[in-house]
C-alpha positions in Angstrom: -3.1 -4.9 35.4 -6.6 -3.5 35.3 -9.0 -5.3 33.0 -12.5 -4.4 31.7 -14.7 -7.3 30.9 -17.2 -6.6 28.1 -19.6 -9.4 28.3 -20.2 -11.3 31.5 -21.7 -14.6 30.5 -20.2 -18.0 31.0 -17.0 -17.1 29.2 -16.7 -13.8 31.0 -16.9 -15.4 34.4 -14.2 -18.0 33.4 -12.0 -15.1 32.1 -12.6 -13.2 35.4 -11.5 -16.1 37.5 -8.3 -16.7 35.5 -7.5 -13.0 35.4 -7.8 -12.8 39.2 -5.7 -15.9 39.6 -3.0 -14.2 37.5 -3.0 -11.2 39.8 -5.1 -8.8 37.7 -7.8 -6.4 38.8 -11.3 -6.3 37.2 -12.5 -2.7 36.9 -15.6 -3.3 34.8 -18.0 -6.2 34.3 -20.4 -5.1 31.6 -23.5 -7.0 30.5 -26.5 -5.6 28.7 -27.6 -3.8 31.9 -24.4 -2.0 32.7 -22.8 1.2 31.4 -19.1 1.7 30.4 -18.3 3.4 33.7 -14.8 2.3 34.7 -13.7 1.5 31.2 -11.3 4.5 30.9 -9.4 3.3 34.0 -8.6 -0.1 32.4 -5.2 -1.0 30.9 -6.9 -3.4 28.5 -10.4 -4.7 27.8 -11.6 -8.2 26.9 -14.7 -8.5 24.8 -16.6 -11.8 24.9 -20.1 -10.5 24.4 -22.7 -11.1 21.6 -22.6 -10.2 17.9 -25.0 -7.3 18.4 -22.9 -5.7 21.2 -19.4 -6.3 19.8 -19.1 -3.2 17.6 -20.4 -0.9 20.4 -18.0 -2.4 22.9 -15.0 -2.3 20.6 -15.8 1.3 19.6 -16.1 2.4 23.2 -12.6 0.9 23.9 -11.0 2.8 21.0 -12.7 6.0 22.0 -11.5 5.6 25.6 -7.9 4.8 24.5 -8.1 1.3 25.9 -6.6 -1.6 23.9 -9.1 -4.4 23.3 -9.0 -8.1 22.8 -12.2 -9.4 21.1 -13.3 -13.0 21.0 -16.8 -12.3 19.9 -17.8 -13.7 16.6 -20.6 -13.1 14.2 -20.0 -9.3 13.7 -17.2 -9.4 11.1 -19.2 -7.5 8.4 -18.1 -4.5 10.5 -14.5 -5.6 10.8 -13.0 -3.1 8.3 -15.0 -0.3 10.1 -13.4 -1.3 13.4 -9.9 -1.5 11.9 -10.4 2.1 10.5 -11.5 3.4 13.9 -8.5 1.6 15.6 -6.1 3.3 13.2 -7.8 6.7 13.6 -7.6 6.5 17.4 -4.2 4.9 17.4 -5.6 2.0 19.4 -4.5 -1.6 20.1 -6.6 -4.5 18.8 -6.6 -8.3 18.6 -9.6 -10.0 17.2 -9.6 -13.8 17.0 -12.3 -16.4 16.4 -10.5 -18.5 19.0 -7.8 -17.7 21.6 -7.0 -21.3 22.5 -3.3 -22.2 22.2 -4.3 -25.6 20.8 -6.7 -24.1 18.2 -4.0 -21.6 17.0 -1.6 -24.5 16.5 -4.5 -26.3 14.7 -4.8 -23.2 12.4 -1.2 -23.5 11.4 -1.5 -27.3 10.8 -4.6 -26.7 8.7 -2.8 -24.2 6.5 0.2 -26.5 6.0 -2.1 -29.4 5.1 -4.0 -27.3 2.6 -0.8 -26.5 0.8 0.0 -30.2 0.5 -3.5 -31.3 -0.5 -3.8 -28.6 -3.2 -1.6 -30.8 -5.3 -4.1 -33.7 -5.3 -7.3 -33.1 -7.2 -8.8 -36.4 -6.1 -9.3 -35.2 -2.5 -12.2 -32.9 -1.6 -12.2 -30.9 1.6 -15.2 -30.4 3.9 -15.5 -29.3 7.5 -17.7 -30.0 10.6 -18.1 -27.9 13.7 -20.0 -28.8 16.8 -20.9 -26.4 19.6 -23.4 -26.0 22.5 -27.0 -25.1 21.8 -26.5 -21.5 23.2 -24.1 -20.4 20.5 -25.7 -17.7 18.4 -23.7 -17.8 15.1 -23.3 -20.6 12.6 -20.9 -21.6 11.3 -18.5 -20.8 14.2 -15.9 -18.1 13.7 -13.3 -20.8 14.2 -14.7 -22.8 11.3 -14.7 -19.7 9.1 -11.1 -19.1 10.1 -10.3 -22.7 9.2 -12.0 -22.4 5.8 -10.2 -19.1 5.1 -6.9 -20.9 5.9 -7.7 -23.5 3.3 -8.9 -20.9 0.7 -5.7 -18.9 1.1 -3.5 -22.0 0.5 -5.5 -23.7 -2.3 -7.8 -23.3 -5.3 -10.9 -23.2 -3.2 -12.8 -19.9 -3.4 -15.4 -19.8 -0.7 -17.2 -21.8 2.0 -20.9 -22.7 2.2 -23.4 -24.3 4.6 -25.2 -25.7 1.6 -24.1 -28.6 -0.6 -20.7 -27.6 -2.0 -20.3 -26.8 -5.7 -16.9 -26.9 -7.6 -14.5 -24.7 -5.6 -16.7 -24.4 -2.5 -15.9 -25.8 1.0 -18.9 -27.4 2.8 -19.2 -26.6 6.5 -21.6 -28.6 8.6 -22.6 -26.7 11.7 -24.1 -28.7 14.6 -25.5 -27.5 17.9 -25.6 -30.2 20.5 -25.9 -30.0 24.3 -23.1 -28.2 26.1 -20.2 -29.1 23.7 -17.5 -26.4 24.1 -16.3 -26.8 20.5 -15.1 -29.5 18.1 -13.7 -28.8 14.7 -12.8 -31.3 12.0 -11.3 -30.8 8.6 -11.8 -33.7 6.2 -10.1 -34.6 2.9 -12.0 -37.4 1.2 -11.2 -39.3 -2.0 -12.6 -42.5 -3.5 -10.0 -44.6 -1.8 -9.2 -43.0 1.6 -9.7 -40.0 3.9 -7.5 -37.7 5.8 -8.8 -36.0 8.9 -7.5 -33.4 11.4 -9.5 -32.6 14.5 -9.5 -30.3 17.5 -11.7 -31.0 20.5 -12.0 -28.5 23.4 -12.8 -30.2 26.7 -13.9 -27.0 28.4 -13.7 -23.2 28.2 -10.5 -22.9 30.1 -8.2 -22.8 27.0 -10.3 -20.0 25.4 -10.3 -17.9 28.5 -6.6 -18.4 29.4 -5.6 -17.5 25.8 -7.7 -14.3 25.9 -6.0 -13.2 29.2 -2.6 -14.0 27.8 -3.5 -11.9 24.7 -4.6 -9.1 26.9 -1.4 -9.2 28.9 0.6 -9.0 25.7 -1.5 -6.2 24.1 -1.5 -3.8 27.1 0.5 -0.7 26.3 0.7 -1.5 22.5 -0.7 0.2 19.5 -1.6 -1.5 16.3 -3.6 -4.5 14.9 -2.3 -7.9 15.9 -3.2 -11.6 15.8 -2.7 -14.6 18.0 0.3 -15.5 15.8 2.0 -12.3 17.2 1.0 -13.2 20.8 2.2 -16.8 20.6 5.1 -16.1 18.2 3.8 -18.6 15.6 4.8 -16.6 12.6 
C-alpha cells in the first residue's frame, strides 16, 4: 500500500518506520517546506501535522481522491466543514484524538463508568491530562473526547479549564518534560474516590493504531471512527 505522510515530525517518523515494517511504501513525506507532489499516487494519507496545517492537508486529500486518517488535534472548529467536503468529494475519512488501541478501550470504559456514576449525585467528575512540553493544544484532544464521553452519558453539559461550576467538568492540563500522554478521570465524593487512568509509555501505540486505521480505510468511502476500525461497537 502507498501511504502519504502529512506531517513529518516525531510522530510522522515513528509512523513511517512502522508502515515500512508492515510492508508499505511512503510516497510523500510532507512538512511545512514540501508540496503535495506525490499525494495523488497514494492509496491513503496519514495526517499528523499541526492545527494550522490540518485543514489544508485534509482538504488536499479529498480533492485528490485520497482517503485520509487524521490524528491532528486543535482544529475541530473546522470539523463540520471537512465532513461536508468529504461527503461532496465522496472521500474516506477517519479523525481521532487518539489512535491507540488502549486509549480506545479506555474511551469505552469511560463511557460505561459515566452511565453508572450518573446515578450518584455525591460524586463529582474531573479530569487531568499530562503531555510533553511540545504539545501545542490544551486540553488534549483525548481529554476532550473523554469529557464528551462523560457528557453524552450523564447530566454534565460542558468541560472547562477553569474552576468547574454546576454541570461543568474541570480538565487540568499539564505540560511536563517528554511525557507521551497520561489521562485520568476522577470521581470524588466526601467519603471516597474512583479513578481510571491511561498512561502511554511511548508513541508506538499511537503510530501503530494510525497505520492500522489507514490499512482499514484504504479503498473505502465514508466517515468512520476507531470503533469501526477496531470493531468496538
